[in-house]
C-alpha positions in Angstrom: 133.4 116.9 16.4 134.9 118.9 19.2 135.0 118.9 23.0 132.8 121.0 25.3 133.4 121.5 29.0 130.5 121.7 31.5 132.0 124.3 33.9 129.5 123.3 36.6 130.9 119.8 36.7 134.6 120.9 36.5 136.5 120.2 39.7 139.6 122.2 38.5 141.9 119.2 38.5 143.0 120.5 35.1 144.4 117.2 33.7 142.9 118.3 30.4 145.5 121.2 30.3 148.4 118.7 30.2 147.0 116.1 27.7 145.6 118.5 25.1 148.1 118.4 22.1 146.9 121.8 20.7 146.2 123.9 23.9 142.5 124.0 23.0 141.6 123.4 26.7 143.6 126.4 28.0 141.3 129.3 27.6 140.3 132.4 29.6 136.6 131.5 29.5 136.9 128.0 30.7 135.4 126.7 27.5 137.3 124.7 24.9 138.5 126.4 21.8 136.6 124.6 19.0 139.0 125.9 16.3 142.0 124.3 18.0 140.2 121.1 19.1 141.2 118.1 17.1 138.3 116.2 15.5 137.6 113.1 17.6 140.8 113.3 19.7 139.1 112.7 23.1 142.3 113.1 25.1 140.8 115.6 27.4 137.5 113.6 27.7 139.4 110.5 28.8 141.6 112.4 31.2 138.9 114.4 33.0 138.3 112.9 36.5 135.0 114.7 37.0 133.5 113.8 33.5 133.0 117.5 32.8 134.1 117.2 29.2 132.1 115.6 26.4 132.4 115.3 22.6 129.8 117.2 20.6 129.3 116.1 17.0 129.5 118.7 14.2 126.8 116.7 12.4 124.0 114.6 13.7 122.6 111.3 12.4 119.5 111.3 10.4 116.3 111.2 12.6 114.3 108.1 12.7 111.6 108.3 10.1 108.0 108.2 11.4 104.7 107.8 9.6 102.4 110.8 9.2 99.9 109.2 11.6 102.6 108.9 14.3 103.8 112.5 13.8 100.2 113.7 13.9 99.6 111.9 17.2 102.9 113.3 18.6 102.0 116.9 17.6 98.4 116.5 19.0 99.8 115.4 22.4 102.4 118.2 22.3 99.6 120.7 21.7 97.7 119.3 24.7 100.8 119.6 26.9 101.3 123.2 25.8 97.7 124.0 26.8 98.1 122.4 30.1 101.3 124.4 30.7 99.5 127.6 29.9 96.6 126.7 32.3 99.1 125.9 35.1 100.9 129.2 34.5 97.6 131.1 34.7 96.8 129.4 38.0 100.3 130.1 39.4 99.9 133.9 38.5 96.4 134.3 39.9 96.5 132.3 43.2 97.5 133.6 46.5 97.9 130.1 48.0 101.6 129.4 48.2 101.2 125.6 48.1 98.9 125.8 45.0 101.3 128.3 43.4 104.2 125.9 43.9 102.2 122.9 42.6 101.0 124.8 39.5 104.6 126.0 38.7 105.9 122.4 39.0 103.0 121.2 36.8 103.8 123.9 34.2 107.5 122.8 34.1 106.5 119.1 33.8 104.2 119.8 30.9 106.8 121.9 29.1 109.4 119.1 29.4 106.9 116.6 28.0 105.9 118.9 25.1 109.6 119.4 24.2 110.1 115.6 24.2 107.1 115.0 22.0 108.2 117.7 19.6 111.7 116.3 19.5 110.3 112.9 18.6 108.2 114.4 15.9 111.4 115.9 14.4 110.8 119.6 15.2 113.6 120.1 17.7 116.3 118.1 15.9 118.9 120.2 14.0 119.3 117.3 11.5 115.5 117.1 10.8 114.1 118.5 7.6 111.1 119.5 9.7 113.1 122.2 11.3 114.0 123.8 8.0 110.5 123.5 6.7 109.2 125.1 9.8 111.6 128.0 9.6 110.8 128.5 5.9 107.0 128.6 6.7 107.6 131.2 9.3 109.5 133.3 6.8 106.9 132.9 4.1 103.9 133.8 6.3 103.0 137.3 7.6 104.7 138.0 11.0 104.5 140.7 13.6 107.2 143.4 13.6 109.0 141.8 16.5 109.6 138.5 14.7 113.4 138.0 14.3 113.3 137.5 10.6 117.0 138.0 10.0 117.9 135.5 12.7 115.5 132.9 11.3 116.9 133.4 7.8 120.4 133.0 9.1 119.6 129.9 11.0 117.9 128.4 7.9 121.0 129.1 5.9 123.3 127.5 8.5 121.1 124.3 8.7 120.9 124.0 4.9 124.7 124.7 4.5 125.5 122.2 7.2 124.0 119.4 5.1 126.1 120.3 2.1 129.2 120.7 4.1 128.6 117.4 5.9 128.3 115.5 2.6 131.5 117.0 1.2 133.4 116.4 4.5 132.3 112.7 4.6 133.6 112.3 1.0 136.9 113.9 1.8 137.4 111.7 4.9 136.6 108.4 3.3 140.3 107.5 3.0 140.9 108.4 6.6 138.0 106.1 7.7 139.5 103.2 5.8 142.9 103.9 7.3 141.4 104.0 10.8 139.8 100.6 10.3 142.9 99.1 8.8 145.0 100.5 11.7 142.4 99.0 14.1 142.7 95.6 12.5 146.5 95.8 12.6 146.7 96.9 16.2 144.2 94.3 17.3 146.3 91.5 15.7 149.4 92.9 17.3 147.8 92.8 20.7 146.9 89.2 20.4 150.3 88.3 18.9 152.3 90.0 21.7 150.1 88.4 24.3 150.8 85.0 22.9 154.5 85.9 22.9 154.3 87.0 26.5 152.8 83.7 27.6 155.4 81.7 25.7 158.2 83.8 27.3 156.7 83.1 30.8 156.7 79.4 30.2 160.4 79.6 29.1 161.2 81.6 32.2 162.2 84.7 30.3 160.3 87.1 32.6 161.7 90.4 31.4 160.7 89.5 27.8 157.3 88.4 29.0 156.7 91.7 30.8 157.8 93.7 27.7 155.5 91.7 25.4 152.6 92.2 27.9 153.2 95.9 28.1 153.4 96.2 24.3 150.2 94.1 24.1 148.3 96.5 26.3 149.7 99.5 24.3 148.4 98.1 21.1 145.0 97.6 22.8 145.0 101.3 23.6 145.8 102.2 20.0 143.1 99.8 18.6 140.4 101.1 20.9 141.2 104.8 20.1 141.2 104.1 16.3 137.9 102.2 16.6 136.3 105.0 18.7 137.5 107.8 16.4 136.1 105.9 13.4 132.7 106.2 15.0 132.2 102.5 15.4 131.1 102.5 19.1 127.4 103.1 19.3 124.9 102.8 22.1 124.7 99.5 24.1 121.6 98.3 22.2 123.2 98.9 18.8 126.5 97.3 20.0 124.6 94.2 21.2 122.9 93.9 17.8 126.2 94.2 16.0 127.7 91.6 18.3 124.8 89.2 17.6 125.3 89.7 13.8 129.1 89.2 14.1 128.9 86.0 16.2 126.1 84.6 14.0 128.1 85.2 10.8 131.1 83.4 12.4 129.4 80.2 13.6 127.0 80.0 10.6 129.1 81.1 7.6 132.8 81.5 8.5 133.8 78.6 10.7 131.9 75.9 8.8 134.0 76.7 5.7 137.2 76.7 7.8 136.2 73.3 9.4 135.6 71.8 5.9 139.0 72.9 4.6 140.8 71.7 7.8 139.1 68.3 7.4 140.1 68.0 3.7 143.7 68.9 4.5 143.8 66.6 7.6 145.0 69.3 9.9 143.5 68.0 13.2 144.9 70.8 15.4 143.3 73.5 13.3 140.1 71.4 13.0 139.8 71.2 16.8 140.5 75.0 17.2 137.9 75.9 14.6 135.3 73.5 16.0 135.7 74.9 19.6 135.4 78.5 18.3 132.4 77.7 16.1 130.5 76.2 19.0 131.5 78.9 21.4 130.5 81.7 19.0 127.0 80.2 18.8 126.7 80.4 22.5 128.0 84.0 22.4 125.4 85.0 19.9 122.6 83.5 22.1 123.9 85.3 25.2 124.2 88.7 23.3 120.6 88.3 22.1 119.5 87.5 25.7 121.3 90.6 26.9 119.6 92.7 24.2 116.2 91.3 25.1 116.7 92.1 28.8 118.8 95.3 28.4 116.7 97.3 30.9 116.8 94.7 33.6 118.9 95.7 36.6 119.4 92.4 38.4 123.1 91.5 38.2 124.1 88.6 36.1 127.4 86.7 36.3 129.2 84.9 33.4 131.6 82.1 33.6 134.3 81.6 30.9 135.9 78.3 29.9 139.6 79.0 29.6 140.1 76.3 27.0 137.5 76.7 24.3 135.9 80.1 25.1 132.5 78.8 26.0 130.5 81.1 28.3 127.9 80.0 30.9 125.6 81.9 33.2 126.3 79.4 36.0 129.2 77.1 36.9 128.6 73.8 35.0 129.8 70.4 36.1 132.0 70.4 33.0 132.2 72.4 29.8 129.6 71.4 27.3 132.0 72.0 24.4 135.4 70.8 25.5 134.7 68.9 28.8 136.9 71.1 31.0 135.8 70.8 34.7 133.5 73.6 35.8 135.8 74.7 38.7 138.3 75.9 36.0 135.8 78.4 34.7 136.6 82.1 35.2 134.0 84.3 36.8 132.9 87.7 35.3 
């Protein structure tokens, strides 16, 4: 993927010129040089104060499959919207009433947008959809008027078909890098927690300079971990992220921690047993809260969460005491 700048949003603060390691952002046209742009770098995206730069994928995910009945309904609705657009255009051309002309023009635009959305859902405006290739091929195979851009349609079809092959080969070639990104993410994440623990220990011992260094290093490792995780393509939409969180927390409290608790009991390690039990019970709460957030993802009413600083339990209101470890509710941290 590479970065693209929306010139209309650009406020000319030009931070992107300083952070780009290859100079891809420094062009005469204002657009970003795709050949110089590093795949998934995001340095310019993160630095842009006006959010004028976005990452555009070279390949797109496969479209959601729909049944023939659903596609037929979508196409039928799209056809209806096209007819309504044409009717509105005819009214706008023929009327002398300025108010009616304005209304008809707005109605035409509205129907065009709805038709485009319907066609997109049916798979005909998605570059990654086989429908697009089939449509182009049908246009090339059937008789067309002299003004039909046959060469352009043929070239577009070749590009779309070639992209599929190139994508498959590229994904195979990058498999090692993806594994390395996830290994680096795991290592940096552990380093973050480790240095944070070291920082707290140094604070308790009164070694403030060491504490500050450990905290700074902890934050640095967080930056590295987040970048690796993002470049690896593991950050999806909020709904997908919530589903992933539910699955992860459920696995931990149902499968992972029960085994850990059993081993700690057998070995008589009471400290580890208590740590595992606290985490197991808290993860079950987390899974429930993530599911609630997913179920109400479109609600706009603000919700506050309260974290127990001892066991990691989370509540949606301040309890009298923690239901897992018994810590007084006034010790909970508000989010």
